N, C-alpha and C positions, 0 to 999 in steps of 0.2 A: 171461661170469661176472656174476652179480647183485651189484650194489653194496650194501654194508651201510651204512645211514645211522643215525647216532645222533641221537636227539631230546633236545635239551638243555632243552626246556621243553614244556609243553602246547601243542599246535597245534590249529587248527580242524579239524573233522571232514572237511570237503571236501579240505583239503590232505593230511591223514593218509590218506584213502582213495586219493587220486591217487598219493601216494608208495608206499603199500603195494602198489598194483597193479604197480609197476615195480621196487621195491627191497625189501630185507630191512630192516625197521625194528627198532631196538634202543632201549629206554628207558634214560635215564641214571639208573638206580636200582640201588644207592644212588649219590648224587651224588658221592661221594668215590672211586668206583671208577675204575681206569685202563682204557683201551680201546685197546690196541695194535692196529694194523691198520686202524683206522677212518680213512678218508680224507675223509669228508663228514659234517658235522653241521648240524642245522637248529635254529634258534631263532626267537623272536619279538622284535621291536624293543623291547618293554617288558620283556622278560626279559634280553636282551643276552647277552654272554659276555665273559670276561676271562682274565687270566693263570692263575687257578686252574683253569679248565676246560681251557685250552690245555695246561697242564703234564700233565694226565691223558690227553692225546691226542697221543702222540708222532709219529703218522703223519698227523695232520690236514693236509689240503691246502686244504679249502674249508669255510668257514662260510657257510651260506645263511640270511639273516634276512628274515622277512616283515615289511615295514613300511618307512616312509620315514626313521625316526629312527635315528641312529647313536650317540647320546650314551651308551648303555649297553653299547656294544661297545668294547673296548680295541683300537683300531686300531693304535697303536704296537706293542703286544705281538704282535698278529697279523702285522704286517709283519716284526718281528724273527724270528719263527718261520717265515716264508715261507708264511703262511696267507692265502689269498685270501678276501675278504669280499664276497659278493654280497648285494644287497638290492633293494628294489622302490620306488625313489624317484619314478618317473614314472607308474606304472600307475594310481595312485589320485587323481591330481591333480584331474581335472575333477569327479569325484563328491564329493570332499572340499570343493571350492570350492562346488559346488551346496548341500551340506549347510550350509556357513557362511551362505549367503544364506537358506536355509530357516530356520535358527535366528534370523537377524536379523529376518525377518518374524514368526516365531512369537513372539519376545519383544516387538518393538515394536508389533505389531498384536494381541497377546494371543490368539493362535490357540489354544494349548492351554487357556488359561483360559476362552475362549469355549466350547470343546468341553465342559469340565467344567460350565460354567454351564447349557448346554442339557440335558446328561444328568441334572443334578440337579433338573430341572423348575423352575428359577428364572425361566425366560423368561416364565412365566405371570403373574408378579407383580412382576418387576424389569426394569430396563433395564441392559444390559451397559455397563460402564465404558468410557471413551474410550481408544483406542490412540494411538500416535504415528505421524504421517505420515513416510514415508521419502523421497518424491520431493523432489529439490533439497536434500536434507540432506547433511551432510559425513560421509564415511567415512574413518576412519584405519586403515591396514593396518600391522600390526606384523610385519615380516618380508616381504621381497619375493622369495622364492624361487619355485619353480614354482607352488606352491599360492597364495602371496600374489599373484602376478601374475594367476592365473586369477580370484581373488576381486576384484582391482582392476578387471579387465576387465568383470566382471559388474556391479559397483557403478557403473562409468562408464556402462554400457549402460542402467542404471536411472535415469539422470539425476542421480546423486549426484556431489558434489564430492570427488574422491579425493586423498588425500595419504598419505604413508607414512614409516616410519622403519625403520632397520636399522643394522648396524655401520658402513656407509659409503654414501655417495651412489653412484647408478648413473646416469650421464648418458645411458645408452641407453634409459632408461625415461621415459615421457611424463608421469608424475605427479610433483608437487612432493615433494621430500625434506625432511623436518623432522628434524634430528638429535636433538632433545630429546623424549623420550617424553611428558613432562608437557605440553609445548607442543602436541604432536600431539593428546593427549587433550583439551586445552582447546578446540581448534578443531573437534573431532569430535562429531557426534551419535551415531555408532556407532563403537566401537573394536573391530577384529577382529584376533584374535591368530593368526598363522600362522608364528610363529618357531620354530626348533628348541628343544628342551629342553637341559638341561645347566647346568653351573656358570655360564656366562656370561649366562644368562637367568633364573636362579633367582629367583622372586618379584619380577621386574622390575615387574610391575603391582602396586604397593603402595597403601597408603591415600592417599598424595599423588596418584598417577595417577588413582585413582578419584574423589577430590575434584575434580580438574581436569576429569574427564569430566562430573561434575555430575548434578543431579537429573532432567534430561531426557535423560541419556545412557544408551546401551545397550552392554553388553559382550558380545562373542561370542568363545568360545574353542574352536577346533578344533585347537589346537597340543598343548600338554602341560599337565597340571594344575600342574606345578611352576612354570610361568611366572607364576602368580598367587599373591599372598599370600591364601590362602583365608580366613583369619580376618578379614582386612580386607574381603574381598569380601562375606562373610556379614554383617558389620556394616553395610556400605553398602547391601546389599539390604534388611535389616531396618529400617534407619532411613530408607529411601528417599533415601539419599545419591546413588544412581543409580536410574534408572527401572526397569531390569531387566537380565536377562542370559540368553543362550542358551549352554548349556554342554554340550560333548560329552566333556570330560575333567575329571578331578578329582585332587586330591592323593593320595587313596586310592581305588583301584578294585578291585572293585566296591563296597566298603564305604564309600561316601561319607558325609560328615558329615550326621547326621540333621537338622540345622538347615535344610538345603536343602529337605527334604520338606514343611516347614510353610509355605513361601513361595509365594505366587501369582505373584510377579513374576520368577520364574526358570523357564526351560524346560530340562528335564533330559533328556539323551540318553546311552545306555549305550556311549560310545566307538564309535559306529556310523556315523560320517561316511563311511566307505569301504564300507559294507556294502550293495552292490548286486549283483544277479545278474551283471552285466557285469564289474564290478571283481573280484569273487571269481574268476570264470573266468580273467580276465587275470592275476591274482596267481599262481594255481596254475600256469598255463602258463609264466609267467616263471620261477618257481622251478625247475620241471622243466627248462626250456630251459637255465638257468644250470648246473644240475647236469650235464646232458648235454654242455654246452660244456666244462666242466672235465674230464670223463671223456675227451672226444675231443681235448683240447688246443686247442680253439678259443677265440678271445677272448670275453670277457664283461666287464661293468662290475665292477671290483674296487676297492672303497672303501679297501682297505688298500695299494693300489699306490703 
């Protein structure tokens, strides 16, 4: 019998096509409708799901979420109702870490600005401004989960001096732990954000942290836009309080603050750190595998367990 799957949010076309080839898809429209009999629902990490949705799905047994973040999913509510929560925390690790390094180079070595410089014909009469060398510089990693560790390994391999911060020290990791975020920013030439979103990290990178990073410092964010006080970041970029930034995430997406668009010292990406051919295929396969494991009663990673 074909499984009927409820889509709680808009999902990427490749995932929709793969699900539609195997299951019957139902849109959650109107969003206040109840859906008895639905056992599986799919959402995106940025959309999440909570008690309000669960209450309308009395037979829900599995919520499948595309993405590594869980801050917008009410895990206690899911656990109370016996709803398993499958997500994709490890599929995108290496590609997101690669993207962080790419944004670091793009911001410090002014790669996107150089491209615009050449395309505008300015090379004929001007000399490109100076970038910032990264070899032997200090990298500070905020959050040392799977992605943070992958970024740290890459930075160390580039000859950078790596240190990190997070909720607690991890003696199993080879890089120095600095408990205070401002102290980490002060010792860093590049501050890379790889921490989860949510109330515990909301706007943790504030004006004080940016001041500690300083006018030769570069900020890279592949975490969540909520981690940064965006008004303070824009002020720091406009005043050259920091040298530059490479950003894949923003407080509002896709309608980011228009002040970003006027700045040459920031590289902007459309939340695309995980968008590779390989990762997309792996994400889709993982979601389908988890749904089939649920249907067959086989084990799978359940964040609500």
